[in-house]
SEGUSE-612164 format. One record per residue (C-alpha): residue in one letter; residue number from 0; x, y, z. Coordinates in pm, whole numbers, m for minus. Layout:
code: A pos: NUM east: X north: Y up: Z
...
END
This chain:
code: M pos: 0 east: 219 north: m3865 up: 4047
code: A pos: 1 east: 52 north: m3560 up: 4195
code: G pos: 2 east: m155 north: m3337 up: 3971
code: L pos: 3 east: m14 north: m3021 up: 3818
code: L pos: 4 east: m213 north: m2809 up: 4061
code: S pos: 5 east: m173 north: m3021 up: 4372
code: G pos: 6 east: m98 north: m2814 up: 4678
code: L pos: 7 east: m351 north: m2540 up: 4610
code: E pos: 8 east: m551 north: m2668 up: 4906
code: Q pos: 9 east: m320 north: m2472 up: 5137
code: F pos: 10 east: m463 north: m2158 up: 4978
code: G pos: 11 east: m818 north: m2279 up: 5025
code: L pos: 12 east: m839 north: m2367 up: 4655
code: G pos: 13 east: m849 north: m2743 up: 4672
code: N pos: 14 east: m1151 north: m2744 up: 4440
code: L pos: 15 east: m924 north: m2620 up: 4158
code: E pos: 16 east: m660 north: m2893 up: 4185
code: N pos: 17 east: m818 north: m3117 up: 3920
code: M pos: 18 east: m889 north: m2856 up: 3653
code: D pos: 19 east: m817 north: m2952 up: 3291
code: L pos: 20 east: m528 north: m2738 up: 3168
code: Y pos: 21 east: m670 north: m2700 up: 2815
code: E pos: 22 east: m1043 north: m2742 up: 2880
code: T pos: 23 east: m1129 north: m2378 up: 2810
code: Q pos: 24 east: m934 north: m2379 up: 2485
code: K pos: 25 east: m1093 north: m2706 up: 2372
code: K pos: 26 east: m1439 north: m2563 up: 2426
code: A pos: 27 east: m1352 north: m2235 up: 2255
code: D pos: 28 east: m1215 north: m2412 up: 1949
code: K pos: 29 east: m1539 north: m2603 up: 1885
code: G pos: 30 east: m1878 north: m2482 up: 1772
code: P pos: 31 east: m2224 north: m2597 up: 1893
code: D pos: 32 east: m2205 north: m2891 up: 1652
code: G pos: 33 east: m1874 north: m3005 up: 1801
code: K pos: 34 east: m1680 north: m2921 up: 1485
code: P pos: 35 east: m1365 north: m2707 up: 1498
code: V pos: 36 east: m1428 north: m2336 up: 1445
code: P pos: 37 east: m1167 north: m2159 up: 1227
code: P pos: 38 east: m1001 north: m1865 up: 1403
code: V pos: 39 east: m1128 north: m1520 up: 1306
code: V pos: 40 east: m848 north: m1328 up: 1135
code: Q pos: 41 east: m858 north: m951 up: 1183
code: E pos: 42 east: m656 north: m676 up: 1016
code: Q pos: 43 east: m464 north: m601 up: 1335
code: D pos: 44 east: m336 north: m961 up: 1339
code: F pos: 45 east: m111 north: m869 up: 1044
code: L pos: 46 east: 36 north: m563 up: 1217
code: F pos: 47 east: 280 north: m469 up: 1490
code: D pos: 48 east: 427 north: m147 up: 1632
code: K pos: 49 east: 771 north: m75 up: 1491
code: S pos: 50 east: 997 north: 192 up: 1643
code: F pos: 51 east: 1134 north: 475 up: 1431
code: T pos: 52 east: 1350 north: 782 up: 1486
code: C pos: 53 east: 1249 north: 1086 up: 1283
code: P pos: 54 east: 1536 north: 1215 up: 1064
code: I pos: 55 east: 1388 north: 1566 up: 1086
code: C pos: 56 east: 1321 north: 1623 up: 1457
code: D pos: 57 east: 1485 north: 1315 up: 1619
code: A pos: 58 east: 1158 north: 1220 up: 1788
code: E pos: 59 east: 1114 north: 850 up: 1864
code: F pos: 60 east: 777 north: 704 up: 1777
code: K pos: 61 east: 602 north: 382 up: 1680
code: A pos: 62 east: 413 north: 316 up: 1359
code: R pos: 63 east: 186 north: 32 up: 1255
code: T pos: 64 east: 382 north: m199 up: 1028
code: V pos: 65 east: 292 north: m519 up: 845
code: K pos: 66 east: 454 north: m837 up: 972
code: I pos: 67 east: 689 north: m978 up: 709
code: G pos: 68 east: 549 north: m1288 up: 543
code: K pos: 69 east: 218 north: m1269 up: 731
code: A pos: 70 east: m4 north: m1145 up: 446
code: K pos: 71 east: m75 north: m1377 up: 154
code: L pos: 72 east: m62 north: m1237 up: m199
code: A pos: 73 east: m390 north: m1299 up: m382
code: G pos: 74 east: m289 north: m1154 up: m718
code: S pos: 75 east: m224 north: m825 up: m893
code: D pos: 76 east: m402 north: m580 up: m1121
code: L pos: 77 east: m306 north: m499 up: m1478
code: D pos: 78 east: m86 north: m212 up: m1354
code: L pos: 79 east: 87 north: m435 up: m1097
code: R pos: 80 east: m111 north: m317 up: m795
code: P pos: 81 east: m72 north: m604 up: m544
code: R pos: 82 east: m380 north: m752 up: m376
code: Y pos: 83 east: m349 north: m942 up: m50
code: E pos: 84 east: m596 north: m1159 up: 135
code: Q pos: 85 east: m772 north: m995 up: 432
code: I pos: 86 east: m561 north: m677 up: 435
code: D pos: 87 east: m459 north: m394 up: 204
code: L pos: 88 east: m88 north: m346 up: 268
code: L pos: 89 east: m96 north: m11 up: 89
code: K pos: 90 east: m262 north: 144 up: 394
code: Y pos: 91 east: 53 north: 86 up: 598
code: D pos: 92 east: 333 north: 191 up: 363
code: V pos: 93 east: 352 north: 550 up: 491
code: I pos: 94 east: 561 north: 635 up: 796
code: M pos: 95 east: 459 north: 962 up: 959
code: C pos: 96 east: 627 north: 1139 up: 1248
code: P pos: 97 east: 343 north: 1248 up: 1480
code: E pos: 98 east: 557 north: 1528 up: 1623
code: C pos: 99 east: 682 north: 1727 up: 1320
code: G pos: 100 east: 471 north: 1601 up: 1027
code: Y pos: 101 east: 748 north: 1444 up: 825
code: A pos: 102 east: 594 north: 1163 up: 620
code: S pos: 103 east: 739 north: 931 up: 362
code: L pos: 104 east: 690 north: 595 up: 196
code: S pos: 105 east: 880 north: 338 up: 400
code: R pos: 106 east: 1153 north: 284 up: 138
code: F pos: 107 east: 1246 north: 655 up: 139
code: F pos: 108 east: 1196 north: 740 up: 508
code: K pos: 109 east: 1561 north: 757 up: 618
code: F pos: 110 east: 1696 north: 934 up: 312
code: V pos: 111 east: 1678 north: 1309 up: 374
code: T pos: 112 east: 1947 north: 1565 up: 294
code: S pos: 113 east: 2018 north: 1865 up: 515
code: P pos: 114 east: 1855 north: 2115 up: 272
code: Q pos: 115 east: 1548 north: 1889 up: 246
code: A pos: 116 east: 1521 north: 1866 up: 625
code: K pos: 117 east: 1544 north: 2246 up: 649
code: N pos: 118 east: 1261 north: 2287 up: 397
code: I pos: 119 east: 1040 north: 2042 up: 587
code: R pos: 120 east: 1098 north: 2218 up: 918
code: E pos: 121 east: 1013 north: 2555 up: 765
code: K pos: 122 east: 720 north: 2460 up: 542
code: I pos: 123 east: 559 north: 2166 up: 725
code: S pos: 124 east: 678 north: 2129 up: 1085
code: A pos: 125 east: 632 north: 2500 up: 1164
code: T pos: 126 east: 253 north: 2474 up: 1136
code: F pos: 127 east: 197 north: 2098 up: 1180
code: K pos: 128 east: m40 north: 1997 up: 1460
code: P pos: 129 east: 111 north: 1701 up: 1651
code: Q pos: 130 east: m94 north: 1382 up: 1626
code: K pos: 131 east: m119 north: 1187 up: 1952
code: E pos: 132 east: m413 north: 955 up: 1892
code: Y pos: 133 east: m312 north: 590 up: 1860
code: K pos: 134 east: m468 north: 388 up: 1576
code: E pos: 135 east: m468 north: 9 up: 1588
code: I pos: 136 east: m569 north: m2 up: 1221
code: Y pos: 137 east: m608 north: 268 up: 956
code: T pos: 138 east: m925 north: 330 up: 760
code: Y pos: 139 east: m886 north: 409 up: 390
code: D pos: 140 east: m960 north: 775 up: 460
code: E pos: 141 east: m694 north: 790 up: 732
code: A pos: 142 east: m443 north: 618 up: 504
code: L pos: 143 east: m531 north: 862 up: 224
code: E pos: 144 east: m458 north: 1158 up: 451
code: R pos: 145 east: m116 north: 1009 up: 527
code: Y pos: 146 east: m41 north: 962 up: 156
code: K pos: 147 east: m136 north: 1321 up: 80
code: L pos: 148 east: 94 north: 1442 up: 360
code: T pos: 149 east: 366 north: 1222 up: 211
code: L pos: 150 east: 319 north: 1383 up: m130
code: A pos: 151 east: 330 north: 1730 up: 29
code: N pos: 152 east: 660 north: 1637 up: 197
code: A pos: 153 east: 801 north: 1510 up: m134
code: I pos: 154 east: 711 north: 1837 up: m305
code: V pos: 155 east: 865 north: 2041 up: m23
code: K pos: 156 east: 1177 north: 1823 up: m31
code: Q pos: 157 east: 1201 north: 1885 up: m405
code: T pos: 158 east: 1264 north: 1515 up: m443
code: R pos: 159 east: 1305 north: 1325 up: m770
code: A pos: 160 east: 1019 north: 1302 up: m1016
code: S pos: 161 east: 1023 north: 923 up: m982
code: E pos: 162 east: 956 north: 937 up: m607
code: K pos: 163 east: 666 north: 1178 up: m651
code: A pos: 164 east: 530 north: 964 up: m935
code: Y pos: 165 east: 559 north: 652 up: m719
code: I pos: 166 east: 366 north: 820 up: m437
code: C pos: 167 east: 95 north: 921 up: m686
code: L pos: 168 east: 79 north: 566 up: m821
code: K pos: 169 east: 38 north: 414 up: m475
code: T pos: 170 east: m221 north: 676 up: m380
code: A pos: 171 east: m419 north: 583 up: m692
code: W pos: 172 east: m399 north: 217 up: m593
code: L pos: 173 east: m518 north: 307 up: m242
code: L pos: 174 east: m820 north: 490 up: m383
code: R pos: 175 east: m897 north: 187 up: m600
code: G pos: 176 east: m891 north: m28 up: m288
code: K pos: 177 east: m1120 north: 213 up: m107
code: G pos: 178 east: m1368 north: 199 up: m396
code: E pos: 179 east: m1363 north: m180 up: m391
code: H pos: 180 east: m1434 north: m191 up: m18
code: L pos: 181 east: m1717 north: 62 up: m10
code: D pos: 182 east: m2040 north: m62 up: 145
code: K pos: 183 east: m2289 north: m86 up: m142
code: N pos: 184 east: m2572 north: m22 up: 104
code: L pos: 185 east: m2450 north: 329 up: 177
code: P pos: 186 east: m2705 north: 592 up: 69
code: D pos: 187 east: m2430 north: 784 up: m114
code: Y pos: 188 east: m2249 north: 476 up: m247
code: E pos: 189 east: m2256 north: 590 up: m610
code: A pos: 190 east: m2125 north: 935 up: m521
code: Q pos: 191 east: m1842 north: 792 up: m311
code: K pos: 192 east: m1756 north: 538 up: m581
code: K pos: 193 east: m1737 north: 813 up: m842
code: E pos: 194 east: m1519 north: 1025 up: m611
code: C pos: 195 east: m1278 north: 733 up: m569
code: E pos: 196 east: m1260 north: 677 up: m945
code: E pos: 197 east: m1201 north: 1045 up: m1018
code: G pos: 198 east: m932 north: 1063 up: m750
code: E pos: 199 east: m765 north: 749 up: m882
code: N pos: 200 east: m755 north: 890 up: m1234
code: A pos: 201 east: m611 north: 1221 up: m1113
code: F pos: 202 east: m328 north: 1051 up: m926
code: L pos: 203 east: m260 north: 808 up: m1212
code: K pos: 204 east: m228 north: 1095 up: m1460
code: N pos: 205 east: 27 north: 1261 up: m1234
code: A pos: 206 east: 209 north: 930 up: m1188
code: L pos: 207 east: 227 north: 893 up: m1566
code: E pos: 208 east: 364 north: 1246 up: m1609
code: G pos: 209 east: 622 north: 1191 up: m1337
code: F pos: 210 east: 748 north: 857 up: m1464
code: L pos: 211 east: 775 north: 990 up: m1820
code: A pos: 212 east: 986 north: 1280 up: m1693
code: A pos: 213 east: 1195 north: 1055 up: m1469
code: R pos: 214 east: 1262 north: 815 up: m1755
code: Q pos: 215 east: 1438 north: 1097 up: m1941
code: T pos: 216 east: 1650 north: 1223 up: m1653
code: E pos: 217 east: 1705 north: 947 up: m1395
code: N pos: 218 east: 1895 north: 621 up: m1381
code: F pos: 219 east: 1762 north: 274 up: m1306
code: P pos: 220 east: 1667 north: 109 up: m1081
code: M pos: 221 east: 1390 north: 361 up: m1010
code: C pos: 222 east: 1203 north: 327 up: m678
code: G pos: 223 east: 1330 north: m29 up: m667
code: M pos: 224 east: 1205 north: m107 up: m1018
code: D pos: 225 east: 1410 north: m198 up: m1323
code: E pos: 226 east: 1360 north: m36 up: m1664
code: P pos: 227 east: 1120 north: m297 up: m1812
code: T pos: 228 east: 895 north: m271 up: m1504
code: V pos: 229 east: 880 north: 109 up: m1519
code: D pos: 230 east: 818 north: 99 up: m1894
code: Y pos: 231 east: 539 north: m153 up: m1843
code: L pos: 232 east: 374 north: 68 up: m1577
code: I pos: 233 east: 396 north: 369 up: m1808
code: A pos: 234 east: 257 north: 168 up: m2101
code: V pos: 235 east: m43 north: 37 up: m1905
code: T pos: 236 east: m122 north: 380 up: m1761
code: A pos: 237 east: m78 north: 554 up: m2097
code: M pos: 238 east: m316 north: 303 up: m2256
code: R pos: 239 east: m573 north: 382 up: m1988
code: F pos: 240 east: m567 north: 748 up: m2096
code: E pos: 241 east: m562 north: 666 up: m2469
code: Q pos: 242 east: m201 north: 770 up: m2520
code: Y pos: 243 east: m164 north: 473 up: m2751
code: D pos: 244 east: 153 north: 591 up: m2924
code: V pos: 245 east: 340 north: 608 up: m2593
code: S pos: 246 east: 207 north: 272 up: m2483
code: S pos: 247 east: 286 north: 102 up: m2814
code: R pos: 248 east: 643 north: 233 up: m2823
code: L pos: 249 east: 724 north: 113 up: m2472
code: I pos: 250 east: 559 north: m228 up: m2514
code: T pos: 251 east: 763 north: m284 up: m2830
code: G pos: 252 east: 1075 north: m192 up: m2636
code: I pos: 253 east: 997 north: m445 up: m2362
code: L pos: 254 east: 937 north: m723 up: m2613
code: Q pos: 255 east: 1271 north: m648 up: m2781
code: S pos: 256 east: 1459 north: m602 up: m2453
code: T pos: 257 east: 1730 north: m848 up: m2350
code: S pos: 258 east: 1693 north: m752 up: m1983
code: A pos: 259 east: 1316 north: m807 up: m1949
code: N pos: 260 east: 1236 north: m1141 up: m1787
code: P pos: 261 east: 996 north: m1391 up: m1953
code: R pos: 262 east: 714 north: m1307 up: m1714
code: M pos: 263 east: 733 north: m936 up: m1795
code: K pos: 264 east: 740 north: m1015 up: m2168
code: D pos: 265 east: 427 north: m1228 up: m2128
code: K pos: 266 east: 254 north: m935 up: m1959
code: A pos: 267 east: 372 north: m705 up: m2238
code: R pos: 268 east: 225 north: m938 up: m2501
code: D pos: 269 east: m111 north: m928 up: m2323
code: I pos: 270 east: m100 north: m549 up: m2321
code: K pos: 271 east: m7 north: m545 up: m2689
code: E pos: 272 east: m319 north: m745 up: m2773
code: M pos: 273 east: m537 north: m515 up: m2565
code: L pos: 274 east: m371 north: m212 up: m2719
code: M pos: 275 east: m427 north: m331 up: m3077
code: K pos: 276 east: m793 north: m395 up: m2998
code: K pos: 277 east: m841 north: m49 up: m2849
code: I pos: 278 east: m671 north: 120 up: m3146
code: K pos: 279 east: m889 north: m78 up: m3385
code: E pos: 280 east: m1205 north: 22 up: m3195
code: K pos: 281 east: m1099 north: 387 up: m3190
code: N pos: 282 east: m1032 north: 389 up: m3564
code: A pos: 283 east: m1364 north: 220 up: m3634
code: A pos: 284 east: m1545 north: 486 up: m3428
code: K pos: 285 east: m1395 north: 761 up: m3643
code: K pos: 286 east: m1545 north: 617 up: m3963
END
């Protein structure tokens, strides 16, 4: 049987007829010691360009989006912030129209009423500077700018308190991620770390205020979350800012709830233990 490349001689390339089809790959996949080299995974490997149509100006554009099922969940923080291996998905949850400045979390992007669209055109699009530069990946600072624009849009839209609170919560999580990924060799590392912590606290306080207000006026599910989940988030955040009465009341409610799943109740029990310890320490400090 003739080789796969037989016949190349007619092009003057007879010396290529016996090349190994996978020789280059075999060499690339092995290190100097002959052992297989694991592929280098980069942030852009988790992303692709997804097409969107802006509900405000009808412009068609592409935005970097995470491939479904590509990123592996590594765990979560006490306040349910998800952590993934090799990528922070939070950086890519904002969709921004580069033409008119409309920006939103992905779950809310398509849902804009006519009055909201009018407000965005008048208060954002009228002075927005179109963004043409393509970004293969977003830095934390670039992602933070997009989140702030998203919050500005939500305020202009006069959207629900829960949506604004959810944006604040995710922005706080983003700042936490930025702080965790800061280079400790930076000359101003401590200053940047402090700035991230202060920013995180500011956004968390606003998230807490928004969710407390939304809990009194809105129905569940809220931003895709059921009542026990929202109550848990409020309880954890309230405990962080020493609002122990709020935290205790909501944790008790979760533990007594018939709709909270066993996993959520286990988390609530952990918070209850932490809460009791903090209250005890605070009372002891007063004596």
